[in-house]
N, C-alpha and C positions, 0 to 999 in steps of 0.2 A: 578668949578667942584663940584657937589654934593657928599655927602658921599656915596650914592649908586654907583655912577660912579667910585669913588675911590676904593671901595671894588671890583667892577667888574674888574678894571684894575689890582689890586693887584693879584687876583686869576688867571688872564690871564698870567701875567708875571711868576707866580709860576708854572703854568702848562707847559709853554714853557721850563723853567729850568729843570723841572722833566723829560720832554720828552727827552731833550738832554742828561741828565744823564743816563737815561735808555738805550738810543740808544748806548752810548759809552760802557755800561756794557754788554748789551745783545749780542753785536757783538764780544765779547772776548771769547777765548777758555780757558778752565780751565786746560787742560792737561788730562782730563778724557774721551775725545771723541775719543781716538785712536781706529781705526777699527781693526778687527782681522787680524793677520799677513797673508799676501798672498805672498808666495815665487815667484809667477809669475808676481807680480806687476811690471810695468816698472818703472825704476828709472833713474835719471839724464837725463830727457827728454829735459832739456834746453840746454844741450851741454856744451862745455868748456868755461871757462872765457877768456875774452880778456886781453891783457896786462894791460889795465887800470882798471882791476878788475870788469868790468861790464860783465854780462852774455850775451852770444850770443844765441839768440833763433833760433833753427833750424826749418826748415819747417816741418810740420806734414807729416807723411807718406801718409795719405789719400789725401794729396793735390798733390802728385806726379802723373805724367801722363806717359803713354807709358811704355817703357822699364825701366824707372827710378824706377817704382814700384817694379820691380823684381830684382833690383841690389843686395839686401841682399840675395835673394834666389840663384841667379847665383854665388855669391861669396862663398856660402856654398856648393853647389853641381852643377856640370856642366850642362849647358842648353842642353836639348835633352834627358836627362836621365829620367827614370820613376819617381824617387824621385823628380827631379826638376819640372816635370809636376804636380805632386801631390801638392807640396808646392806652385806652382804658382796658382793652383786652390783654395787652401786654402786662399792665399793672396787676390784673387779676392773676396772671400767670406768675408774675414776679413782683411781690409787694414792695421790694426794696428799690424798684426802678424809679428814677426821677428824670424827667426830660432835661431840666437845667443842669443837673450833675452829669448826665450823659454827654450833653453838648460840650461842657467844659473839658471832659476827658477826650472827646473826639477832636477838639481843637488841638490839644496837646499832642495826641497821637498823630494828627495830620502833619504838624510841623516836624515831629520826630521822623516820620516816614519819608517826607519830602527831602529832608536834609540827609538822612541816612542813605537814600538812593543816590543823591548827588555825590556823597562821599564814598560810595561803594561799601558802606558799613553793613555787611551781611548779618552780623550777629544781632544788631538792633532790629533789623528787618525781620529776622526769623522769629523774634518774640512777639511781633505785632501783626504779622500776616498769616493768613491761612496757607496751607501747603501749596495749593495751586497758584495763588497770587505770588507767593515767595518764589516759586519756580520761574514765573514770568519775569519778575524783577531781577532775579539772579542771572537769568539768561541775557537780559539786556545789559547788565553790568559787565558780564564776562565778554560779551560782544564788543562793548565799548573799550574794555581793557585790551582786548586782542588787537585793536587798531591803534592803541597807544593814546587814546583820547581821554581827556579829563573834563570834569564839569565843575565849575565854580558857581555856587549859588549863595545868595543872601536872602533870608526869609524876612520880608518887611512886616508882614502881619496878615491877619484875617479880617476882612471887611465884614463878612456876614457868614453865618452858619445856621441852617434851618433843617429840622427833621422834616422829611417829605413823606416817608412811609414807615410803618412798623408792623411787625407780626410776631406771633408766638404760636408755634405748632409743636406738639409733642414736647420734646425737651430742648428745642432750639428757638432762640430769640433772634430776630433780625431788625436792624434799624438802618434806614437809608438817610443820608445827610447830604444836602447841597452846600458846598463850601465855596466862597468867593475869597481868594487870597491875592496878595501882591508879592511878587518875587522879582529878584534880579538874578538872572541866570545866563550863563554862556558856556559853550562847549569849545574846547581847544584841541587841536590835533597834537601829534607827538612833537612837532617842531615849535609848538607854542602859539601857532596862529589861530585866531578865533574863526570857527567854521559855522557856528550857529548861535542864535540868541544875541544878547547885548550885555556887555559887562557893566553898563552904567544905567541904562533905562529900566524903569520899574514897569513890569507887565502884569496885567490882571489875568488870573487863572480861575476858570470855573470848573469845578469837579463835582461829580456825584459819586459818593463812596458808600458802600454798604458794609456795616459791621455786624458780626454775629457771634453768638456764644452758645455752647452746649452745656446746659446746667448739670448734665450727668458726668461731664468730663472731669478728670483730675486737675485740669487747667481750665477753670470756668471763665477766664478773662475774655473780654471782647477782642475779636481779631478782624482785620480787614479781609473781606471775602470777594469783593468786586469793586472795580473802579471804572469810571466812565468820564471822559472829558466832555463837558457841555460846551457846545459851540455858541 
């Protein structure tokens, strides 16, 4: 073998080694790639573990056929009711939808939004609200700040959360939820005097919130698009 052949072989071997090293490194996660938190993201999709410790993979919902697709809807609200028809239509539009999973996400989003509003946390609100709703919340926060007022809230919990309406038109899905929660909240002026609410008493709050998402959007997450305080 000539010296030129030996040099060529040397660089070929070196290139192969470098390739495999890069492949092993570039495929690793560093822990900094975590996406923004989505309270509606489905979790535990693989299902329960078997006795031998191995995970049992459950069939995807969009692989179900016939009435199997509507089992989750029928278990949430009786077949033949207006809400059942609405949820079935939404499920036809979006086979991944589950009333139970949606409500779990709605409860988490509700607490996050309520506490973010009290804390004036615009960043969290922006990721969970539609533009119109965010503008309304931001205006209220700015007005409060201009007067030097602060809000102190403690989220006690959610007593009840129910889907009341659902729809799917074109590429937009909407779900309205009635939420009954318990909060301790009080507003203080710039001198520290309490001017509204109660810093110790638990109050019941009844809200009707509507969430929506555009499945065509680059950000298809559910966002709050309307709020209403139920008397």
